[in-house]
C-alpha positions as CSV (number, residue, x, y, z in Angstrom):
1,X,35.9,-17.8,-6.5
2,X,33.7,-18.4,-9.5
3,X,34.3,-17.9,-13.2
4,X,35.2,-14.4,-14.2
5,X,32.3,-13.2,-16.2
6,X,31.5,-10.3,-18.6
7,X,27.8,-9.4,-18.8
8,X,26.3,-8.3,-22.2
9,X,22.9,-6.6,-22.1
10,X,21.4,-6.0,-25.6
11,X,18.6,-3.4,-25.7
12,X,16.7,-3.9,-28.8
13,X,15.4,-0.5,-29.6
14,X,13.5,-0.3,-26.2
15,X,11.1,-3.0,-27.1
16,X,10.9,-4.0,-23.5
17,X,9.1,-2.3,-20.7
18,X,12.2,-2.8,-18.6
19,X,14.8,-0.1,-18.7
20,X,18.3,-1.1,-19.8
21,X,19.7,-0.4,-16.3
22,X,17.0,-2.6,-14.8
23,X,17.8,-5.4,-17.3
24,X,21.5,-5.1,-16.4
25,X,20.7,-5.2,-12.6
26,X,18.6,-8.4,-13.1
27,X,21.3,-10.0,-15.2
28,X,23.9,-9.1,-12.5
29,X,21.6,-10.8,-9.8
30,X,21.3,-13.8,-12.0
31,X,25.0,-14.1,-12.6
32,X,25.7,-13.6,-8.9
33,X,23.2,-16.3,-8.0
34,X,25.0,-18.6,-10.4
35,X,28.2,-18.1,-8.5
36,X,30.2,-16.1,-11.1
37,X,32.5,-13.3,-10.2
38,X,31.3,-10.4,-12.5
39,X,34.2,-8.4,-13.7
40,X,32.5,-5.9,-16.0
41,X,29.4,-5.4,-18.0
42,X,28.5,-3.8,-21.3
43,X,25.3,-2.4,-22.8
44,X,24.6,-2.8,-26.5
45,X,21.8,-0.9,-28.2
46,X,20.4,-2.3,-31.5
47,X,17.2,-2.0,-33.5
48,X,17.2,-5.7,-34.0
49,X,19.4,-8.8,-33.5
50,X,21.9,-9.9,-36.1
51,X,21.3,-13.4,-37.6
52,X,25.0,-14.4,-37.3
53,X,26.2,-13.0,-34.0
54,X,23.2,-11.2,-32.5
55,X,25.2,-8.0,-32.2
56,X,27.3,-6.1,-34.7
57,X,31.0,-6.8,-35.5
58,X,32.3,-3.7,-33.9
59,X,30.7,-4.5,-30.5
60,X,31.8,-8.1,-30.8
61,X,35.4,-7.0,-31.3
62,X,35.1,-4.7,-28.3
63,X,34.0,-7.6,-26.2
64,X,36.8,-9.7,-27.5
65,X,39.4,-7.1,-26.4
66,X,37.7,-6.8,-22.9
67,X,37.9,-10.7,-22.6
68,X,41.7,-10.6,-23.3
69,X,42.5,-7.6,-21.1
70,X,40.4,-8.6,-18.1
71,X,41.0,-12.3,-18.3
72,X,37.4,-13.2,-18.7
73,X,36.4,-16.9,-18.6
74,X,32.7,-16.5,-19.6
75,X,30.5,-14.1,-21.5
76,X,26.9,-14.0,-20.5
77,X,24.2,-12.5,-22.8
78,X,20.9,-11.2,-21.3
79,X,19.2,-12.5,-24.3
80,X,18.5,-16.0,-25.8
81,X,20.8,-17.0,-28.6
82,X,20.5,-19.5,-31.3
83,X,23.0,-22.3,-31.4
84,X,24.6,-20.7,-34.4
85,X,24.8,-17.3,-32.9
86,X,26.4,-18.7,-29.7
87,X,29.0,-20.7,-31.6
88,X,29.9,-17.7,-33.9
89,X,30.3,-15.5,-30.9
90,X,32.5,-18.1,-29.1
91,X,34.7,-18.3,-32.2
92,X,35.4,-14.5,-32.0
93,X,35.8,-14.0,-28.3
94,X,37.6,-17.2,-27.6
95,X,35.7,-18.1,-24.4
96,X,32.6,-19.8,-23.4
97,X,29.3,-17.9,-24.2
98,X,26.1,-18.5,-22.1
99,X,22.6,-17.0,-22.9
100,X,19.9,-16.0,-20.4
101,X,18.1,-19.4,-20.5
102,X,21.3,-21.3,-19.9
103,X,22.1,-19.1,-17.0
104,X,18.6,-19.7,-15.4
105,X,18.9,-23.4,-16.0
106,X,22.3,-23.4,-14.3
107,X,20.8,-21.7,-11.2
108,X,17.9,-24.2,-11.2
109,X,20.5,-27.1,-11.3
110,X,22.2,-25.7,-8.3
111,X,19.0,-25.2,-6.3
112,X,17.2,-28.5,-7.1
113,X,17.3,-30.8,-4.0
114,X,14.5,-33.2,-4.4
115,X,14.4,-36.0,-7.0
116,X,11.5,-34.3,-8.8
117,X,13.3,-31.0,-9.0
118,X,16.4,-32.6,-10.4
119,X,14.4,-34.5,-13.1
120,X,12.5,-31.3,-14.0
121,X,15.9,-29.5,-14.4
122,X,17.2,-32.2,-16.6
123,X,14.2,-32.2,-18.9
124,X,14.4,-28.4,-19.2
125,X,18.1,-28.7,-20.1
126,X,17.5,-31.4,-22.6
127,X,14.7,-29.5,-24.3
128,X,17.1,-26.5,-24.5
129,X,19.9,-28.5,-26.1
130,X,17.8,-30.5,-28.6
131,X,17.3,-27.6,-31.2
132,X,21.0,-26.6,-30.8
133,X,22.4,-29.9,-32.0
134,X,23.3,-28.6,-35.4
135,X,26.6,-28.6,-37.4
136,X,27.3,-25.1,-36.0
137,X,25.6,-25.6,-32.7
138,X,26.9,-25.2,-29.2
139,X,29.9,-27.1,-28.1
140,X,28.8,-30.1,-26.1
141,X,32.2,-31.2,-24.7
142,X,33.1,-28.4,-22.4
143,X,35.2,-30.5,-19.9
144,X,36.1,-27.5,-17.7
145,X,32.8,-27.4,-15.8
146,X,31.2,-24.2,-14.7
147,X,28.1,-22.3,-15.9
148,X,26.2,-24.0,-18.6
149,X,27.5,-27.5,-17.9
150,X,25.6,-28.5,-14.8
151,X,22.6,-30.8,-14.7
152,X,22.5,-33.8,-17.1
153,X,26.3,-34.1,-17.1
154,X,28.8,-34.5,-19.9
155,X,27.9,-38.2,-20.7
156,X,24.4,-37.2,-21.3
157,X,25.2,-34.1,-23.3
158,X,27.6,-35.7,-25.7
159,X,24.9,-37.7,-27.6
160,X,23.2,-37.3,-30.9
161,X,19.7,-35.9,-31.5
162,X,18.1,-39.4,-31.4
163,X,19.6,-40.3,-28.1
164,X,18.6,-37.0,-26.6
165,X,15.1,-37.5,-27.7
166,X,15.2,-41.0,-26.1
167,X,16.5,-39.5,-22.9
168,X,13.7,-36.8,-23.0
169,X,11.1,-39.6,-23.3
170,X,12.6,-41.5,-20.3
171,X,12.8,-38.4,-18.2
172,X,9.1,-37.4,-19.1
173,X,8.1,-40.9,-18.0
174,X,10.0,-40.6,-14.7
175,X,8.5,-37.1,-14.2
176,X,5.0,-38.6,-14.9
177,X,5.5,-41.1,-12.0
178,X,6.5,-38.3,-9.7
179,X,3.5,-36.2,-10.8
180,X,1.2,-39.1,-10.0
181,X,2.7,-39.3,-6.6
182,X,2.2,-35.6,-6.1
183,X,-1.5,-35.9,-7.3
184,X,-2.1,-38.6,-4.7
185,X,-0.7,-36.4,-2.0
186,X,-3.1,-33.6,-3.1
187,X,-6.0,-36.0,-3.1
188,X,-5.1,-36.8,0.5
189,X,-5.2,-33.1,1.4
190,X,-8.6,-32.9,-0.2
191,X,-9.9,-35.9,1.6
192,X,-9.0,-34.3,4.9
193,X,-10.7,-31.0,3.8
194,X,-7.6,-28.8,3.9
195,X,-7.7,-25.7,1.9
196,X,-4.5,-24.7,0.1
197,X,-2.9,-21.4,-0.4
198,X,-0.1,-21.0,-2.9
199,X,2.3,-18.1,-2.4
200,X,3.4,-16.8,-5.8
201,X,5.5,-13.9,-6.9
202,X,8.5,-12.7,-8.8
203,X,11.8,-14.3,-7.7
204,X,13.3,-12.7,-4.5
205,X,10.0,-11.0,-3.7
206,X,10.0,-12.5,-0.2
207,X,7.9,-15.6,-0.5
208,X,10.0,-17.9,1.7
209,X,10.4,-15.1,4.3
210,X,6.6,-14.8,4.4
211,X,6.2,-18.5,4.9
212,X,8.9,-18.6,7.6
213,X,7.3,-15.6,9.5
214,X,3.7,-16.8,9.3
215,X,4.5,-20.4,10.3
216,X,7.5,-20.0,12.5
217,X,9.5,-22.4,10.3
218,X,13.0,-22.3,8.8
219,X,12.8,-22.4,5.1
220,X,16.1,-21.4,3.6
221,X,16.1,-17.6,2.7
222,X,18.8,-16.0,0.7
223,X,19.1,-12.7,-1.1
224,X,19.5,-14.4,-4.3
225,X,17.2,-15.2,-7.3
226,X,15.5,-18.6,-7.3
227,X,16.6,-19.4,-3.7
228,X,13.6,-21.7,-3.6
229,X,13.1,-24.3,-6.3
230,X,11.3,-27.2,-4.8
231,X,7.9,-26.3,-3.3
232,X,7.6,-26.2,0.5
233,X,4.4,-26.9,2.3
234,X,3.5,-25.8,5.8
235,X,0.4,-25.9,8.0
236,X,-1.3,-22.7,9.2
237,X,-4.3,-22.2,11.4
238,X,-6.7,-19.2,10.9
239,X,-8.3,-17.3,13.8
240,X,-11.5,-19.3,13.1
241,X,-9.5,-22.6,13.6
242,X,-9.6,-23.4,9.9
243,X,-6.5,-25.3,8.9
244,X,-4.9,-24.3,5.6
245,X,-1.7,-25.4,3.8
246,X,0.7,-22.6,2.7
247,X,2.7,-23.6,-0.3
248,X,5.9,-21.7,-1.2
249,X,6.6,-22.1,-4.9
250,X,9.4,-21.4,-7.4
251,X,9.8,-17.7,-8.1
252,X,8.6,-16.3,-11.5
253,X,10.7,-14.2,-13.8
254,X,10.1,-12.1,-16.9
255,X,10.1,-13.9,-20.2
256,X,10.5,-17.3,-18.7
257,X,11.2,-19.7,-21.6
258,X,8.1,-21.7,-22.5
259,X,9.9,-25.1,-22.2
260,X,11.0,-24.2,-18.7
261,X,7.4,-23.6,-17.6
262,X,6.4,-26.8,-19.3
263,X,9.2,-28.8,-17.5
264,X,8.2,-27.3,-14.1
265,X,4.4,-27.8,-14.6
266,X,4.5,-30.8,-12.1
267,X,5.7,-28.3,-9.4
268,X,3.6,-25.5,-10.6
269,X,0.5,-27.6,-10.5
270,X,0.5,-26.7,-6.8
271,X,-0.4,-23.2,-8.0
272,X,-3.0,-24.5,-10.5
273,X,-4.8,-26.6,-7.8
274,X,-4.6,-24.1,-5.0
275,X,-7.8,-22.6,-3.7
276,X,-6.3,-19.2,-3.2
277,X,-3.1,-17.4,-4.2
278,X,-1.1,-14.9,-2.2
279,X,0.6,-12.8,-4.9
280,X,3.6,-11.2,-3.1
281,X,5.1,-8.1,-4.6
282,X,8.4,-6.4,-3.8
283,X,7.0,-2.9,-3.2
284,X,10.5,-1.5,-2.8
285,X,11.6,-2.6,-6.3
286,X,11.6,0.2,-9.0
287,X,10.0,-2.3,-11.4
288,X,7.3,-3.7,-9.1
289,X,4.5,-3.3,-11.5
290,X,6.5,-4.9,-14.4
291,X,7.4,-7.8,-12.0
292,X,3.7,-8.1,-11.3
293,X,2.8,-8.2,-14.9
294,X,5.5,-11.0,-15.4
295,X,3.8,-13.1,-12.7
296,X,0.4,-12.7,-14.2
297,X,1.9,-13.7,-17.5
298,X,3.1,-17.0,-16.0
299,X,-0.2,-17.6,-14.3
300,X,-1.9,-17.1,-17.7
301,X,0.3,-19.7,-19.3
302,X,-0.4,-22.1,-16.4
303,X,-4.2,-21.5,-16.8
304,X,-4.3,-20.3,-13.2
305,X,-5.2,-16.7,-13.9
306,X,-8.4,-15.5,-12.2
307,X,-8.0,-17.5,-9.0
308,X,-9.1,-15.7,-5.8
309,X,-5.9,-13.7,-4.9
310,X,-4.6,-11.6,-2.1
311,X,-2.1,-9.2,-3.3
312,X,0.6,-8.5,-0.6
313,X,2.8,-5.5,-1.1
314,X,6.0,-6.6,0.8
315,X,9.3,-5.0,2.0
316,X,7.5,-1.7,3.0
317,X,10.3,-1.4,5.6
318,X,12.7,-0.7,2.7
319,X,10.8,2.2,1.3
320,X,11.8,5.7,2.4
321,X,8.6,7.5,1.3
322,X,6.5,4.4,2.1
323,X,3.0,5.8,2.2
324,X,3.2,7.5,-1.2
325,X,4.7,4.5,-2.9
326,X,2.2,2.1,-1.3
327,X,-0.8,4.3,-2.2
328,X,0.4,4.5,-5.8
329,X,0.8,0.7,-5.9
330,X,-2.6,0.1,-4.2
331,X,-4.2,2.1,-7.1
332,X,-3.3,-0.7,-9.4
333,X,-4.7,-3.6,-7.3
334,X,-8.0,-4.2,-5.6
335,X,-7.8,-4.5,-1.8
336,X,-4.0,-5.0,-1.6
337,X,-2.5,-5.3,1.8
338,X,0.9,-3.9,2.8
339,X,3.4,-5.7,5.0
340,X,6.9,-6.5,5.9
341,X,7.5,-10.3,6.0
342,X,10.9,-9.7,7.5
343,X,9.7,-7.4,10.2
344,X,6.5,-9.5,10.7
345,X,4.3,-6.4,10.4
346,X,1.0,-6.1,8.6
347,X,0.1,-9.8,9.1
348,X,-3.4,-9.0,10.6
349,X,-4.5,-7.5,7.3
350,X,-3.2,-10.4,5.3
351,X,-4.8,-13.0,7.5
352,X,-8.1,-11.1,7.5
353,X,-8.1,-10.9,3.7
354,X,-7.3,-14.7,3.5
355,X,-10.1,-15.5,6.0
356,X,-12.6,-13.4,3.9
357,X,-11.7,-15.2,0.7
358,X,-11.7,-18.6,2.4
359,X,-15.1,-17.9,3.9
360,X,-16.8,-19.1,0.7
361,X,-15.1,-22.4,1.3
362,X,-16.6,-22.6,4.9
363,X,-20.2,-23.4,5.9
364,X,-22.3,-23.9,8.9
365,X,-23.3,-27.3,10.1
366,X,-25.7,-28.5,12.8
367,X,-25.5,-32.2,13.5
368,X,-26.2,-34.8,16.3
369,X,-23.3,-37.3,16.6
370,X,-23.8,-40.7,18.3
371,X,-21.2,-42.3,20.4
372,X,-20.0,-44.3,17.4
373,X,-19.2,-41.2,15.5
374,X,-16.3,-39.9,17.6
375,X,-14.1,-39.7,14.5
376,X,-16.5,-37.2,12.9
377,X,-16.5,-35.2,16.2
378,X,-12.7,-35.1,16.1
379,X,-12.8,-34.0,12.4
380,X,-15.1,-31.1,13.2
381,X,-12.8,-29.9,16.1
382,X,-9.7,-30.5,14.0
383,X,-10.8,-28.6,10.9
384,X,-13.7,-26.4,12.0
385,X,-14.7,-23.9,14.7
386,X,-17.3,-25.2,17.1
387,X,-19.9,-22.6,18.0
388,X,-22.0,-24.7,20.3
389,X,-21.9,-28.1,21.9
390,X,-24.7,-29.8,23.9
391,X,-24.7,-33.2,25.5
392,X,-28.1,-34.9,24.7
393,X,-27.9,-38.2,26.7
394,X,-25.2,-40.3,25.0
395,X,-25.4,-38.1,21.7
396,X,-23.6,-34.8,21.1
397,X,-25.3,-31.9,19.5
398,X,-22.8,-29.7,17.5
399,X,-23.1,-26.3,15.7
400,X,-19.9,-25.4,13.9
401,X,-18.3,-23.7,10.9
402,X,-16.4,-26.3,8.8
403,X,-14.9,-26.5,5.3
404,X,-17.7,-27.1,2.7
405,X,-16.1,-30.4,1.5
406,X,-16.1,-31.7,5.1
407,X,-19.8,-30.9,5.7
408,X,-20.7,-33.0,2.7
409,X,-18.6,-35.9,4.0
410,X,-20.0,-35.7,7.5
411,X,-23.6,-35.6,6.3
412,X,-23.0,-38.5,4.1
413,X,-21.6,-40.6,6.9
414,X,-24.5,-39.7,9.2
415,X,-27.1,-40.8,6.7
């Protein structure tokens, strides 16, 4: 059983497109994903945050009473708090206080499996901690463990500003090395003329389920936010025999902290370098359009906006009046396809849209290959679609559709 948590959602005079109940629902999903036992939640409406405690004294006293009566271990705010605000609130309520960014970082720390993922989480946590190392900043010696204490560990947290900066520099250096290795892997993919398709979307929209269903693999799928942190890459063959790589990436979230995006750019470069994106949207979610806007916001920050994209409206099996909802959503997107990744329906339209976009990356080739060029012949069969083959003595005449990059390499070797 996890820590007993009280959730606090502060609605700042409805500045957000997200309704308070939807903000509360997402905070609940985040808290549950972090392993807490949510005991109660409270909604606070304000015109603006208080400099000292973010919320007013009356609500703070109410929260303090709830903490005592319900035996709360942890108070989670659906807002980002300054170090001073966090410490002041803790002084009043008497238990640990965690803000939205800390909660997300904790989930990331749980999900990271690869060395690169763990390093990226540590960098994000250190960048979060650095500005909070003030006289009234957050307590760095919480020995009880739990939410807000995972990741770098106590020995790394209980250091001064200079040592944290040193650690940030070392982590960035380590991440640079891992990034260079990832770049080399991408260059290898390019050398073998494999197009890449990155699956992006709001967290829990169904990216991993889609990857599993398309490729018949078993990527872990959980009904939790950020169930996938490290990118997963799987091969897929289109009807024209063109080989592509499908990349499942970390889910996006509204108002993702900038330093979090910066820390995970090494992973998110898979999105930046992809030839095509599949933007998967949970069509059954009441905030589907707002979630879509959040995804495009992250893509803008990454510099990946404007890439050729197939919009896939997922989870249509969960919609009662499906046709009306889907038609309404399709009015906001060009040529969106509807599907159910779980039920494996609607894939034909998705694959057709992918093939149409990838057509610009495929070209026709007519070549005569000598016996010494069997490797080139193998590459054409492996990555292209052979339309005609004639034996001309010892030589082979081939007409085929191949990736544009591969055509250039073949012609160069035949010179």
